[in-house]
C-alpha positions in Angstrom: 23.1 149.3 66.6 22.6 147.0 69.7 19.8 148.3 71.7 21.9 148.1 75.0 24.7 149.8 73.5 22.3 152.4 72.3 21.0 152.9 76.0 24.7 153.4 77.2 25.4 155.9 74.8 22.4 157.9 75.5 23.1 157.7 79.0 26.9 158.5 79.1 27.3 161.7 81.1 28.4 164.7 79.0 30.5 166.7 81.5 31.9 170.1 81.1 35.1 169.2 82.9 37.0 166.2 82.4 35.8 163.2 84.3 37.0 159.6 84.7 35.3 157.4 82.3 33.9 155.0 85.0 32.0 158.1 86.4 30.7 159.0 83.2 29.7 155.6 82.3 27.7 154.9 85.5 24.1 155.2 85.3 21.0 153.6 87.0 19.7 150.9 84.4 16.4 149.2 84.8 16.6 146.6 81.7 18.5 143.6 82.8 19.3 140.6 80.6 18.6 138.0 83.3 22.3 136.7 82.9 23.2 135.6 86.3 26.3 137.4 88.0 28.7 134.9 89.6 29.0 135.1 93.1 32.7 135.8 93.1 31.8 139.0 91.3 29.3 139.9 93.9 32.0 139.4 96.5 34.3 141.6 94.4 31.7 144.3 94.5 31.5 144.0 98.1 35.1 144.0 98.5 35.2 147.3 96.9 32.6 148.8 99.1 34.7 147.9 102.1 37.2 150.2 101.1 35.1 153.3 101.0 36.1 155.9 103.7 34.3 155.7 107.0 34.2 157.8 110.0 36.7 156.1 112.8 37.0 153.3 110.3 33.8 151.8 111.6 32.7 150.6 108.3 28.9 150.9 109.5 27.5 149.1 106.5 25.9 145.7 106.0 24.6 144.0 102.8 22.1 141.3 102.7 21.8 140.0 99.2 20.0 137.2 97.1 20.6 135.9 93.5 17.5 135.5 91.4 18.3 131.8 91.4 17.9 131.9 95.4 14.3 132.0 94.4 12.6 132.5 98.0 15.1 134.9 99.3 15.0 137.1 96.0 11.3 136.9 96.2 11.3 138.0 99.7 13.6 141.0 98.9 11.6 141.8 95.9 8.3 142.0 97.7 9.6 144.8 100.0 9.9 147.0 97.0 7.1 149.5 96.2 4.9 148.6 93.3 6.4 151.3 90.9 9.9 149.3 91.2 8.6 145.8 91.1 8.0 145.2 87.5 11.6 145.8 86.3 13.6 144.8 89.5 11.9 141.3 89.0 14.7 140.8 86.1 17.7 142.0 88.3 20.3 139.1 88.6 20.8 140.3 92.2 18.9 142.2 94.8 20.7 143.4 97.9 19.6 145.7 100.6 22.2 148.1 102.4 21.8 148.6 106.1 23.6 150.8 108.4 24.8 150.1 112.1 23.4 153.1 114.0 26.1 152.9 116.7 29.7 152.7 117.0 31.3 149.8 118.9 31.3 151.8 122.0 27.5 152.4 121.8 27.9 156.1 120.8 25.6 157.1 117.9 27.4 157.0 114.6 26.0 160.2 112.9 28.2 159.5 109.9 26.8 156.2 109.3 24.4 157.2 106.2 27.2 159.3 104.7 29.6 156.4 105.1 27.0 153.9 103.3 26.7 156.3 100.6 30.3 156.2 100.0 30.4 152.4 100.0 27.5 152.3 97.7 29.2 154.6 95.2 32.3 152.6 95.5 30.5 149.3 94.9 28.7 151.0 91.8 31.8 152.1 90.3 33.5 148.8 90.7 30.4 147.2 89.1 30.7 149.7 86.1 34.2 148.7 85.6 33.0 145.1 85.2 30.1 145.8 82.9 27.6 145.2 85.6 24.8 147.8 85.8 22.8 148.8 89.0 20.2 150.8 90.2 19.7 152.1 93.8 15.9 152.1 95.0 14.8 154.2 98.0 11.1 153.1 97.2 10.7 150.4 99.5 8.6 149.3 102.7 11.2 149.6 105.4 9.0 148.2 108.2 8.4 145.1 106.0 12.1 144.8 105.2 12.9 145.1 109.1 10.3 142.2 109.9 11.3 140.0 107.0 15.0 140.1 107.7 14.6 140.1 111.3 16.4 143.3 111.9 16.8 145.0 115.2 15.6 148.7 114.5 17.2 150.0 117.7 20.5 148.9 116.3 20.4 149.0 112.4 18.5 150.7 109.7 17.8 149.6 106.1 18.5 152.5 103.8 18.5 151.7 100.0 18.2 148.6 97.8 20.5 147.8 94.9 19.4 145.9 91.8 22.3 144.6 90.0 22.6 142.9 86.5 23.8 143.0 83.0 22.4 145.5 80.5 19.6 144.6 78.1 17.7 146.7 75.6 15.1 149.0 76.5 12.5 146.9 74.6 12.4 144.5 77.5 10.7 147.1 79.6 7.0 148.3 79.6 6.4 152.2 79.8 7.2 154.3 81.5 10.3 152.5 82.1 11.3 152.1 78.6 11.6 155.6 77.2 13.6 156.4 80.6 16.0 153.8 79.7 16.9 155.9 76.6 16.4 159.6 77.9 19.5 161.4 78.2 20.7 162.5 81.8 21.6 165.9 83.1 23.0 167.4 86.1 23.3 170.8 87.8 26.3 172.9 86.7 29.0 172.9 89.3 28.5 176.6 89.6 25.0 175.8 90.8 26.2 174.1 93.9 29.7 175.4 94.7 31.0 178.7 96.0 34.8 179.3 95.9 35.7 181.3 99.1 38.3 184.0 98.9 
């Protein structure tokens, strides 16, 4: 069996209730093939993100990204990652950082910005899954270094999460402990654990 396909089968969500295949098939891969992603396809992912719901339709998200072929820009983003994420993220075809605008256009604080960015990222990743592109969201990065490198104004914006994107490769491409993580089945809390029907 193709090792990449083996990873996919191991990671597919085993749900109790029926869930759309795109949701079952989305998982956070670390082994990327090195095949580039066409910039038109990246723009498709970003277009999908733009259609996520957002408070007052403010769309408080921003995405700054680089292809691995954009050597200097890619290396700059990669250098902001914590050491535990750098070994495998170096093989991503695209690295991007998702950023929120902290305020609405009228200057009032946007307390929904983090929520809305999460919705945009989820929409982006479901579009990616539909296109055979895999992604891994990374909260492990140096926020201050990212702000300084990208020239962001921390009073107005905040980098929230990085996203590594690429086409799937087999787990043998990775060193441990990442290799075994690539084929370990996933689990989630049962719906009953985090919900309560009110009567």
